[in-house]
VEXLUM-166856 format. One record per residue (C-alpha): residue number from 1; x, y, z; residue in one letter. Coordinates in Angstrom, 1 decimal. Layout:
nr; u; v; w; rest
NUM; X; Y; Z; A;
...
END
This chain:
nr; u; v; w; rest
1; 1.2; 12.6; 16.7; M;
2; 0.1; 14.6; 13.7; T;
3; -2.3; 17.3; 14.5; D;
4; -5.7; 16.3; 13.2; P;
5; -6.2; 19.8; 11.9; S;
6; -3.4; 19.0; 9.5; N;
7; -4.8; 15.6; 8.5; A;
8; -4.9; 16.6; 4.8; G;
9; -2.3; 18.1; 2.6; P;
10; -1.1; 21.4; 4.1; S;
11; -2.3; 24.6; 2.7; E;
12; 0.1; 26.6; 4.8; S;
13; 3.5; 28.1; 3.9; G;
14; 6.7; 26.2; 3.0; P;
15; 8.2; 23.9; 5.6; R;
16; 11.7; 22.7; 5.9; K;
17; 12.2; 19.0; 5.8; A;
18; 13.8; 17.3; 8.7; G;
19; 17.0; 15.2; 8.5; P;
20; 15.1; 11.9; 8.3; S;
21; 12.2; 13.1; 6.3; E;
22; 11.6; 11.7; 2.8; P;
23; 12.8; 14.4; 0.4; R;
24; 11.7; 15.0; -3.2; S;
25; 14.3; 13.2; -5.4; P;
26; 16.2; 15.2; -8.0; K;
27; 15.0; 15.0; -11.5; A;
28; 17.1; 13.4; -14.2; G;
29; 17.7; 10.0; -15.7; P;
30; 18.5; 7.2; -13.3; S;
31; 21.9; 5.6; -13.3; K;
32; 23.4; 2.4; -12.2; G;
33; 21.9; -0.2; -14.6; G;
34; 19.0; -2.3; -13.5; A;
35; 19.5; -1.2; -9.9; L;
36; 19.3; 2.4; -10.9; G;
37; 16.3; 1.9; -13.1; W;
38; 14.5; 0.2; -10.3; L;
39; 15.6; 3.1; -8.0; H;
40; 16.8; 0.6; -5.4; L;
41; 19.8; 1.4; -3.2; S;
42; 22.3; -0.9; -1.6; W;
43; 20.3; -0.3; 1.6; A;
44; 17.3; -1.9; -0.1; D;
45; 19.4; -5.0; -1.0; L;
46; 20.6; -5.2; 2.6; V;
47; 17.0; -5.1; 3.8; V;
48; 16.0; -7.8; 1.3; F;
49; 18.9; -10.0; 2.4; G;
50; 18.0; -9.7; 6.1; L;
51; 14.4; -10.6; 5.3; L;
52; 15.6; -13.7; 3.3; L;
53; 17.2; -14.9; 6.5; L;
54; 14.3; -14.0; 8.8; L;
55; 12.8; -17.5; 8.9; P;
56; 16.1; -18.9; 10.1; F;
57; 16.5; -16.1; 12.7; I;
58; 13.0; -16.7; 14.1; L;
59; 13.6; -20.5; 14.3; Q;
60; 16.9; -19.9; 16.0; A;
61; 15.3; -17.8; 18.8; V;
62; 12.5; -20.4; 19.2; G;
63; 9.7; -18.5; 17.4; S;
64; 7.7; -19.6; 14.4; Y;
65; 8.0; -18.6; 10.7; V;
66; 4.4; -17.4; 10.4; A;
67; 5.4; -14.5; 12.6; L;
68; 7.8; -13.3; 9.9; G;
69; 5.0; -13.4; 7.4; S;
70; 2.8; -11.4; 9.7; A;
71; 5.6; -8.8; 10.1; I;
72; 5.9; -8.4; 6.3; L;
73; 2.1; -8.3; 5.8; V;
74; 1.6; -5.6; 8.4; W;
75; 4.8; -3.8; 7.3; G;
76; 3.4; -3.7; 3.7; L;
77; 0.1; -2.3; 5.0; A;
78; 1.9; 0.4; 7.1; A;
79; 4.3; 1.4; 4.2; M;
80; 1.3; 1.6; 1.8; S;
81; -0.5; 4.0; 4.2; L;
82; 2.8; 6.0; 4.6; N;
83; 2.8; 6.6; 0.8; L;
84; -0.3; 8.7; 1.4; L;
85; 0.7; 10.0; 4.9; L;
86; 4.5; 10.5; 4.8; G;
87; 4.9; 11.4; 1.1; Y;
88; 1.6; 13.1; 0.2; T;
89; 0.7; 14.6; 3.6; G;
90; -2.8; 13.2; 3.9; A;
91; -3.9; 11.3; 7.0; L;
92; -6.3; 8.4; 6.5; S;
93; -8.2; 6.6; 9.3; F;
94; -10.0; 4.3; 6.9; G;
95; -7.3; 2.1; 5.3; H;
96; -8.7; -0.9; 7.1; A;
97; -11.4; -0.9; 4.4; A;
98; -8.8; -1.7; 1.8; F;
99; -7.1; -4.3; 3.9; L;
100; -10.5; -6.0; 4.4; G;
101; -11.5; -5.6; 0.8; L;
102; -8.3; -7.3; -0.3; G;
103; -8.8; -10.1; 2.3; A;
104; -12.4; -10.8; 1.3; Y;
105; -11.7; -10.6; -2.4; A;
106; -8.9; -13.2; -2.0; A;
107; -11.0; -15.5; 0.1; G;
108; -14.1; -15.3; -2.1; L;
109; -11.9; -15.9; -5.2; T;
110; -10.5; -19.1; -3.7; L;
111; -13.8; -20.3; -2.4; K;
112; -16.1; -19.5; -5.3; H;
113; -14.1; -18.7; -8.5; I;
114; -10.9; -20.7; -8.7; A;
115; -8.5; -22.4; -6.3; P;
116; -5.7; -20.2; -7.6; N;
117; -3.4; -18.4; -5.2; T;
118; -2.0; -15.9; -7.7; L;
119; -5.5; -15.1; -9.0; L;
120; -6.7; -14.5; -5.4; A;
121; -3.9; -12.1; -4.7; L;
122; -4.6; -10.3; -8.0; L;
123; -8.3; -10.0; -7.2; M;
124; -7.4; -8.6; -3.7; G;
125; -5.4; -5.8; -5.3; V;
126; -8.0; -5.1; -8.0; V;
127; -11.0; -5.0; -5.6; V;
128; -9.2; -2.8; -3.1; A;
129; -8.0; -0.5; -5.9; T;
130; -11.5; -0.1; -7.3; V;
131; -12.8; 0.6; -3.7; G;
132; -10.1; 3.3; -3.3; A;
133; -11.0; 4.8; -6.7; M;
134; -14.6; 5.2; -5.6; I;
135; -13.9; 6.3; -2.1; L;
136; -11.2; 8.7; -3.3; G;
137; -13.7; 10.6; -5.5; L;
138; -15.5; 11.7; -2.3; F;
139; -12.7; 12.4; 0.1; V;
140; -9.9; 13.9; -2.0; T;
141; -11.6; 17.2; -2.3; R;
142; -11.6; 17.6; 1.5; L;
143; -8.8; 19.0; 3.7; R;
144; -7.7; 18.7; 7.2; G;
145; -9.9; 17.1; 9.8; I;
146; -12.7; 16.6; 7.2; Y;
147; -10.4; 14.3; 5.1; F;
148; -9.6; 12.2; 8.1; A;
149; -13.2; 12.1; 9.4; T;
150; -14.6; 11.1; 6.1; F;
151; -12.1; 8.3; 5.6; T;
152; -13.3; 6.9; 9.0; I;
153; -17.0; 7.2; 8.0; A;
154; -16.5; 5.5; 4.6; F;
155; -14.3; 2.8; 6.1; G;
156; -17.1; 2.0; 8.6; Q;
157; -19.6; 1.9; 5.7; L;
158; -17.6; -1.0; 4.2; F;
159; -17.5; -2.7; 7.7; Y;
160; -21.3; -2.6; 8.1; F;
161; -21.9; -3.8; 4.6; V;
162; -19.6; -6.8; 5.2; A;
163; -21.3; -7.4; 8.6; F;
164; -24.8; -7.5; 7.1; Q;
165; -24.0; -9.7; 4.0; L;
166; -24.0; -12.9; 6.0; N;
167; -24.5; -15.2; 3.0; T;
168; -21.5; -13.8; 1.2; L;
169; -19.0; -12.7; 3.9; T;
170; -20.1; -14.9; 6.8; G;
171; -21.0; -11.8; 8.8; G;
172; -19.6; -11.7; 12.4; D;
173; -18.4; -15.3; 12.0; D;
174; -16.1; -14.4; 9.1; G;
175; -15.3; -16.0; 5.8; L;
176; -14.1; -19.6; 6.1; R;
177; -13.8; -22.6; 3.8; G;
178; -10.8; -21.5; 1.7; F;
179; -7.1; -22.1; 2.0; S;
180; -4.0; -21.1; 0.0; R;
181; -3.3; -23.4; -2.9; Q;
182; 0.0; -24.6; -4.5; P;
183; 1.4; -22.3; -7.2; I;
184; 1.8; -23.9; -10.6; E;
185; 4.1; -22.0; -13.0; L;
186; 4.7; -24.5; -15.9; G;
187; 7.0; -27.2; -14.5; P;
188; 7.5; -25.3; -11.3; V;
189; 5.3; -26.5; -8.4; H;
190; 5.4; -24.5; -5.1; I;
191; 3.6; -26.1; -2.2; D;
192; 2.3; -23.4; 0.1; L;
193; 1.0; -25.6; 2.9; M;
194; 4.2; -25.0; 5.0; G;
195; 4.9; -21.7; 6.7; S;
196; 8.4; -21.2; 5.1; T;
197; 7.3; -21.5; 1.4; P;
198; 4.5; -19.1; 2.1; Y;
199; 6.8; -16.7; 3.8; F;
200; 8.9; -16.4; 0.6; Y;
201; 5.8; -15.8; -1.5; V;
202; 4.9; -13.0; 0.9; V;
203; 8.5; -11.7; 0.7; L;
204; 8.3; -11.8; -3.1; A;
205; 5.1; -9.7; -3.1; C;
206; 6.7; -7.4; -0.5; F;
207; 9.7; -6.8; -2.8; V;
208; 7.5; -6.1; -5.8; I;
209; 5.5; -3.6; -3.8; A;
210; 8.8; -1.9; -2.6; V;
211; 10.0; -1.6; -6.2; V;
212; 6.6; -0.1; -7.2; V;
213; 6.8; 2.4; -4.3; M;
214; 10.4; 3.3; -5.0; R;
215; 9.6; 3.9; -8.7; R;
216; 6.7; 6.1; -7.9; I;
217; 8.6; 8.1; -5.3; I;
218; 11.4; 8.8; -7.7; H;
219; 9.1; 9.6; -10.6; S;
220; 7.6; 13.0; -11.6; P;
221; 4.4; 11.6; -10.0; L;
222; 6.2; 11.1; -6.7; G;
223; 7.6; 14.6; -6.8; R;
224; 4.1; 15.9; -7.3; S;
225; 3.0; 14.0; -4.2; F;
226; 5.8; 15.6; -2.3; T;
227; 4.8; 19.0; -3.6; A;
228; 1.3; 18.5; -2.1; L;
229; 2.8; 17.5; 1.2; R;
230; 5.0; 20.6; 1.4; E;
231; 2.6; 23.3; 0.2; N;
232; -0.7; 22.7; -1.5; V;
233; -1.3; 26.4; -2.3; A;
234; 2.1; 26.6; -4.1; R;
235; 1.5; 23.4; -6.0; A;
236; -1.9; 24.7; -7.1; R;
237; -0.3; 28.0; -8.1; F;
238; 2.2; 26.1; -10.2; L;
239; -0.6; 24.4; -12.1; G;
240; -0.7; 21.0; -10.5; L;
241; -4.1; 19.4; -10.4; P;
242; -4.1; 18.9; -6.6; V;
243; -7.2; 16.8; -6.3; E;
244; -6.1; 14.5; -9.1; R;
245; -2.7; 13.8; -7.6; Y;
246; -4.2; 13.3; -4.1; L;
247; -6.7; 10.8; -5.7; W;
248; -3.8; 8.9; -7.4; L;
249; -1.9; 8.7; -4.2; S;
250; -5.0; 7.5; -2.4; F;
251; -5.7; 4.9; -5.0; V;
252; -2.1; 3.5; -5.2; I;
253; -2.0; 3.4; -1.4; S;
254; -5.3; 1.6; -1.2; G;
255; -4.4; -1.0; -3.8; G;
256; -1.1; -1.9; -2.1; L;
257; -3.0; -2.2; 1.2; T;
258; -5.4; -4.5; -0.5; G;
259; -2.4; -6.7; -1.5; L;
260; -1.5; -6.8; 2.2; A;
261; -5.0; -7.8; 3.1; G;
262; -5.0; -10.6; 0.5; A;
263; -1.7; -11.9; 1.9; L;
264; -3.1; -11.8; 5.4; L;
265; -6.2; -13.8; 4.5; A;
266; -4.1; -16.5; 2.9; L;
267; -1.8; -16.5; 5.9; L;
268; -4.5; -17.3; 8.3; I;
269; -6.9; -18.9; 5.8; N;
270; -9.7; -16.7; 7.2; F;
271; -11.2; -13.3; 6.5; A;
272; -12.9; -11.6; 9.4; Q;
273; -15.1; -8.5; 9.5; V;
274; -12.8; -6.9; 12.1; N;
275; -10.2; -6.4; 9.4; M;
276; -12.5; -3.6; 8.1; L;
277; -13.0; -2.0; 11.4; F;
278; -11.6; 1.5; 12.3; W;
279; -9.5; 0.1; 15.1; T;
280; -7.5; -1.9; 12.5; T;
281; -6.8; 1.4; 10.7; S;
282; -5.6; 2.7; 14.0; G;
283; -3.2; -0.2; 14.4; E;
284; -1.8; 0.3; 10.9; I;
285; -1.3; 4.0; 11.7; L;
286; 0.3; 3.2; 15.0; M;
287; 2.8; 0.9; 13.3; M;
288; 3.7; 3.7; 10.9; A;
289; 4.2; 6.3; 13.6; F;
290; 6.2; 3.9; 15.9; L;
291; 8.7; 3.2; 13.1; G;
292; 8.7; 6.8; 11.7; G;
293; 6.6; 8.2; 8.9; V;
294; 9.5; 10.3; 7.7; R;
295; 11.5; 7.2; 6.7; S;
296; 10.8; 4.8; 3.8; F;
297; 11.3; 1.6; 5.9; Y;
298; 10.2; 3.2; 9.2; G;
299; 6.7; 1.7; 9.0; P;
300; 8.2; -1.7; 8.4; L;
301; 10.3; -1.3; 11.5; V;
302; 7.2; -0.1; 13.4; G;
303; 5.2; -3.1; 12.2; A;
304; 7.9; -5.5; 13.3; A;
305; 8.2; -3.8; 16.7; F;
306; 4.4; -3.8; 17.2; Y;
307; 3.9; -7.4; 16.0; T;
308; 6.6; -8.9; 18.1; V;
309; 5.7; -6.8; 21.2; L;
310; 2.0; -7.9; 20.8; Q;
311; 3.1; -11.5; 20.5; E;
312; 5.2; -11.2; 23.7; V;
313; 2.7; -9.2; 25.8; L;
314; -0.4; -11.2; 24.8; S;
315; 1.3; -14.3; 26.1; S;
316; 1.5; -12.7; 29.6; Y;
317; -1.6; -10.5; 29.9; T;
318; -5.0; -10.0; 28.3; A;
319; -4.5; -6.2; 28.7; N;
320; -1.6; -6.0; 26.2; W;
321; -3.3; -3.2; 24.3; M;
322; -3.0; -1.0; 27.4; F;
323; 0.7; -1.4; 27.4; Y;
324; 1.1; -0.9; 23.7; L;
325; -1.1; 2.2; 23.9; G;
326; 1.0; 3.6; 26.7; T;
327; 4.1; 3.0; 24.7; L;
328; 2.6; 4.7; 21.7; F;
329; 1.8; 7.8; 23.7; V;
330; 5.4; 7.9; 25.0; L;
331; 6.7; 7.7; 21.4; F;
332; 4.4; 10.5; 20.3; V;
333; 5.5; 12.7; 23.1; L;
334; 9.3; 12.0; 23.1; F;
335; 10.2; 10.2; 19.9; F;
336; 8.2; 12.0; 17.2; R;
337; 10.5; 10.7; 14.5; G;
338; 9.8; 7.1; 15.6; G;
339; 12.4; 4.4; 16.1; L;
340; 14.2; 5.1; 12.8; V;
341; 14.2; 8.9; 13.4; G;
342; 15.5; 8.3; 17.0; F;
343; 18.4; 6.1; 15.9; F;
344; 19.2; 8.3; 12.9; T;
345; 19.6; 11.4; 15.0; R;
346; 21.9; 9.5; 17.5; R;
347; 24.1; 8.1; 14.7; S;
END
């Protein structure tokens, strides 16, 4: 696992990138029409195609479609965290705060403002982004273990606030009394009561988030993020405003995690205070490491692996976290590149 002493962007000398590590893209105009402008590759289209078929695959093996939605939601949360961890080099243990903010914002919007699913998702992103903007002002001037520790502390602050505001959040009982509503787009009516229609809404949001992350990674902003990960001292010497770029990475990552939280709340029609707890941050981080933080889709693979294994183990034993934790330790010791890194090296 990443050394906590290097939890923030590294101030040390230059480091060579591994074979499966996300590299800084070359500058220059994009090519390839719309596909090039979006910075999507054929691999992205293959992934999207497989995800389109996921409900049918799950039904064929006797599982349920909602599991596919859960994989995409947690995959989005892990990939959002990895934008900060894998591409900027800063380790956050407080991303559950943004997941929970997105979930509660979506739930409160549906319950008290308007029964509109799209508005609920938008509010989830906005509230989580604002939370990340405020929190980022305090933590992005820190380095190493101090950065990681303060993200835990501020994340727990959000948790205790939500726990105490019983009249607004439901406290320990969680926020209930809302459900996802049909989407009305002119003459188009999308009923989201079923698991399959909602899966494709989650998939659409996932694709949009992937496009946003791809565009950022392949932009000058993304190259600045990579410069921070590689060598903060050199980036500062070249005139990059280090704190500003770290703050931007933190805010974008938090906003996308808020989208995952809003989708999660609408998936289960419930927002619970544990979504804000530090252990949830640990689960998101575990998913990213299991799949591989040096790969764009590694966190999605890790989220799928974690979610399916949790589903299987929890049906056999109440101590499923022990087995998942043991497996995680083995991955950290022997498969530091995660699942994607392991198979990439063997191919």
